[in-house]
N, C-alpha and C positions, 0 to 999 in steps of 0.2 A: 368459439371466437378466438382468432389468433391473438397472440400476446407478445410483448417485448419483455425479456427477462434480463436483469442484471445479475451476474453470478460472481460472487467472491470466490477466488481460488484458494484462499488461505495463503500462508507465508511462502510456500514453494514446493513442499513435498506433496505429491499427488494423493497420498493417503490421508491428507488433512482436509481435502475437499469434503464438504458436508454431504450427508446422504441425500438431502433435498437437492443440493447442487448437482449431484450425480444423476438423479432422476430427471431433472430438467435437461441436463446436457444430452441425455439419451433420446429425448423426444423432439428437440428443436430441429428445424429444417435448415436454418442458416445460423452461422456463428460469426460474429464480428470480433476481431482481436485487435488490440491497440499496438502500434509500433511507434517508438519515440524517434527512430531514425528510419528514413525510407529504405526499404529492402532489408531491414534488420530482422532478426529472429524474435518472435514473440515468446517471452518466458511464460506468460499466461496460457498461451496455446500449448506449449510443451507440457505444462502441468496437467491440463484437462484432456490431452490427447488420448489417454487410455480409456476414457469414458465416452468417446464420440462414436457415433454410428458411421459406417463407411459412406453413407449417402449424404451426410451433412455437407453443406456448401460453406467453405471457409472464405471470409472476406477480411483480409488484413488491411487495416486502414491507418494512415499516418496522422498522428496527433502532434503538431509542432510544439516542442518544448522551448518556447521563446518567451521573452518579456513583452512582446508586441501583442496586446490584447485583441486588436483588430484581426491579426492573422489567425490567432487561436479561435476566435469566435466564428470566423468564416469557415474554418475546418469543422468545428462542431456542427454548424448549421448544415453544411454539405452532407456530413455523415448522418445527421439526424433525418434529413430529407430522404436519404436512401433507405434508412431503416423504416421510416414511415411508409414508404412505397412497398417495401417487402411485407410488412405486417398487414397493411390494407389489402394486399393481394391474397391474404389468407394463410400466410406461413408464420409459424412460430419462430421468433428470432431471439438469439441470445447474444450477450456481450460479456466477455470475461474480463475481470479486473483483479489485480493482485491484492491479497489481503482481504479487507472488508470494503464493500462498495461505498460505504458512507464515510470513509476516512481517506481524505486526500486522493480521491479517485476521479479520473476523467469521466467515468460513467455518470457522475452526478450532474455534469453539464448537459449530457444527452438526455438524462431523465427530466431535467427542468424544461427542455424543449419539447418533450414528447408526452409527458404524463397526462396532459389535458386533451390529447388528440387520439390516443390509442390505449388499450389496456396494458398496464405495466405491472411487473412484480420484481421485487429485489430480494435476492437470496444472500443472506449474510455469509461472511467468511471469517476465519480466524485471523486477526490482525497480527502483524509481525511482533509487536511489543507484547501482546498477550502470549504468543507462542514462546517468546524469549523468557518471560517470567515463569512460565510453566516448565520449560526446559531446565532452567536453573533452579527451579523450585524456590523462587524468591517472590513472595506475595507483593503485588504492586501497592496495595494499601491494606491496613488492618485497623479495626476499631474506628477511631475518629480521624484517621489520616485522610488526606486528599491528594489526588494526583492530577497532573495536567499533561496534555500532549501538544507539542509545538513543532513547527518546522524549524530546523536549525538555521534556516535562512531568515528567520524573524529578526526584528530589531534587537540589538544587544541589550538594550535597557529592559525590554520585555522578558528576555531570557533571565536576566539578573533578578528581576522582580519575582519570577516564577521560582527561582532557586531560593529566594528568601521566604516565600509564603506557602510553598507546597512541600509535602513530605517526599513525594516522588515526582520526578520530572522525566518525561519521555521526549527525546529529541530525534526527529526523523529527518531524512535527507542530509545527514551529517557530512557526507563525502564532499559536498560542495563548499563547505566552510569549516572544515575540521580545525584548522589552526585557531580560528576565532573562538570556537566552542571550547577547545582544550584550554585556552588561556583564561576564559571566564571561569571554568571549573577550577583551575589552579587558584585564581584569585579568591574563590570561595572555599578553598581548602577541602575540596571534595574529590580529589584524584583517586583516593582509595575507596570511594563510595559510588563509583560509576562502573558500569559494564558497557562494553562495546561489542556488538555482534554483527557480523556480515553473513549474508546468505543463510539466514535462520532456517533450520529444518532440512537444508540440502546437504549433500555429501561434501560440498565445498565450504561448509559453515566454519567460521573463525570466531573464537571467543576470547575476549580480553577481560579478565576480572581485575579491574583497576586500570587506570590509564597512565600510571607512572612510567611504564616501559614502552608506551606507544609514542613514537616521535611525532612532533607537530606536523612534519612534512611527509608523513606516511601517505601512500596512495591507497585510498579506500574504495571499495566497490560502492556503486550507487545504492545498492541494497544493504546499507549499514544503518544501524540504530544505536543510540546511546540511552541508557536508563540510569538516572542518578537517584540513588537510594539514600536520602539524608539520614534516615534513622537506622541504617544497617551498614556495617563496615564490610565491604566486599573483598578487599585484598589486604 
C-alpha cells in the first residue's frame, strides 16, 4: 500500500541525512518540497538531491510565511488534498523538511490533515540545535539540568522566564528579532554564555562564541540559532 512520508533532512549537510531517510528517498515516486517564496530554491531539495532517483517527480509547493492563519490554512489544505490524491492513486509520496519534522515544521500541519486518511510515516532528522551542540562539543544538558526550545519571536516575558528557570535555552528564528533577543541576554548578563550559529553544518557556517562582538543591527541569515548555556562560560 502506498504511503506518505515526512523526511527530516537534518541541518543542511547532505551527509547528515539518516540512513532511513536515504532509503525512503530512493523509493518514493513523488517528492514535495516546501518553498517560503514563490519560485525560490528549496534548500531541503538541494540537501536530498544526491539521493533521488532520476524518475522521481518533484513538486515544489509554496507555503505562505504570513501571520494570516486563513491564508496559511488554505495553502495547507490545498497541498494536503493533492498529496492525498497522489497516495490514493498508488504512489509513495515524500515531503522533505529541514531539521527534524517534529520541530517547527510545516510538515506537521500536513500530517494533521492526512494521518487519518492515508498511511503515513515520519522519518526523524538531526535538528539544528543538536548539530550545533555536537559541532561545538558542548552538551545541551548534564545530570539534573533542563533545557527548553523557543522561537525567538515568542513573548519577551516567556523568554525571560526561560532564562531564569532553565539551564540551557535554545532560541530559533533569531534573525527576525535579534536586537530584542540580544538585549534580553544583555539584561541577564549572559552575553559570554551564548553561542550564535548560522548555516549549521554547511560550508557557509558562521560561529560566534559569545555575543559581545555581535552588533545588535547585524543582518543574520534566517537559518540562525542561539543557544544560551547558563552553566558554561563560552567566551
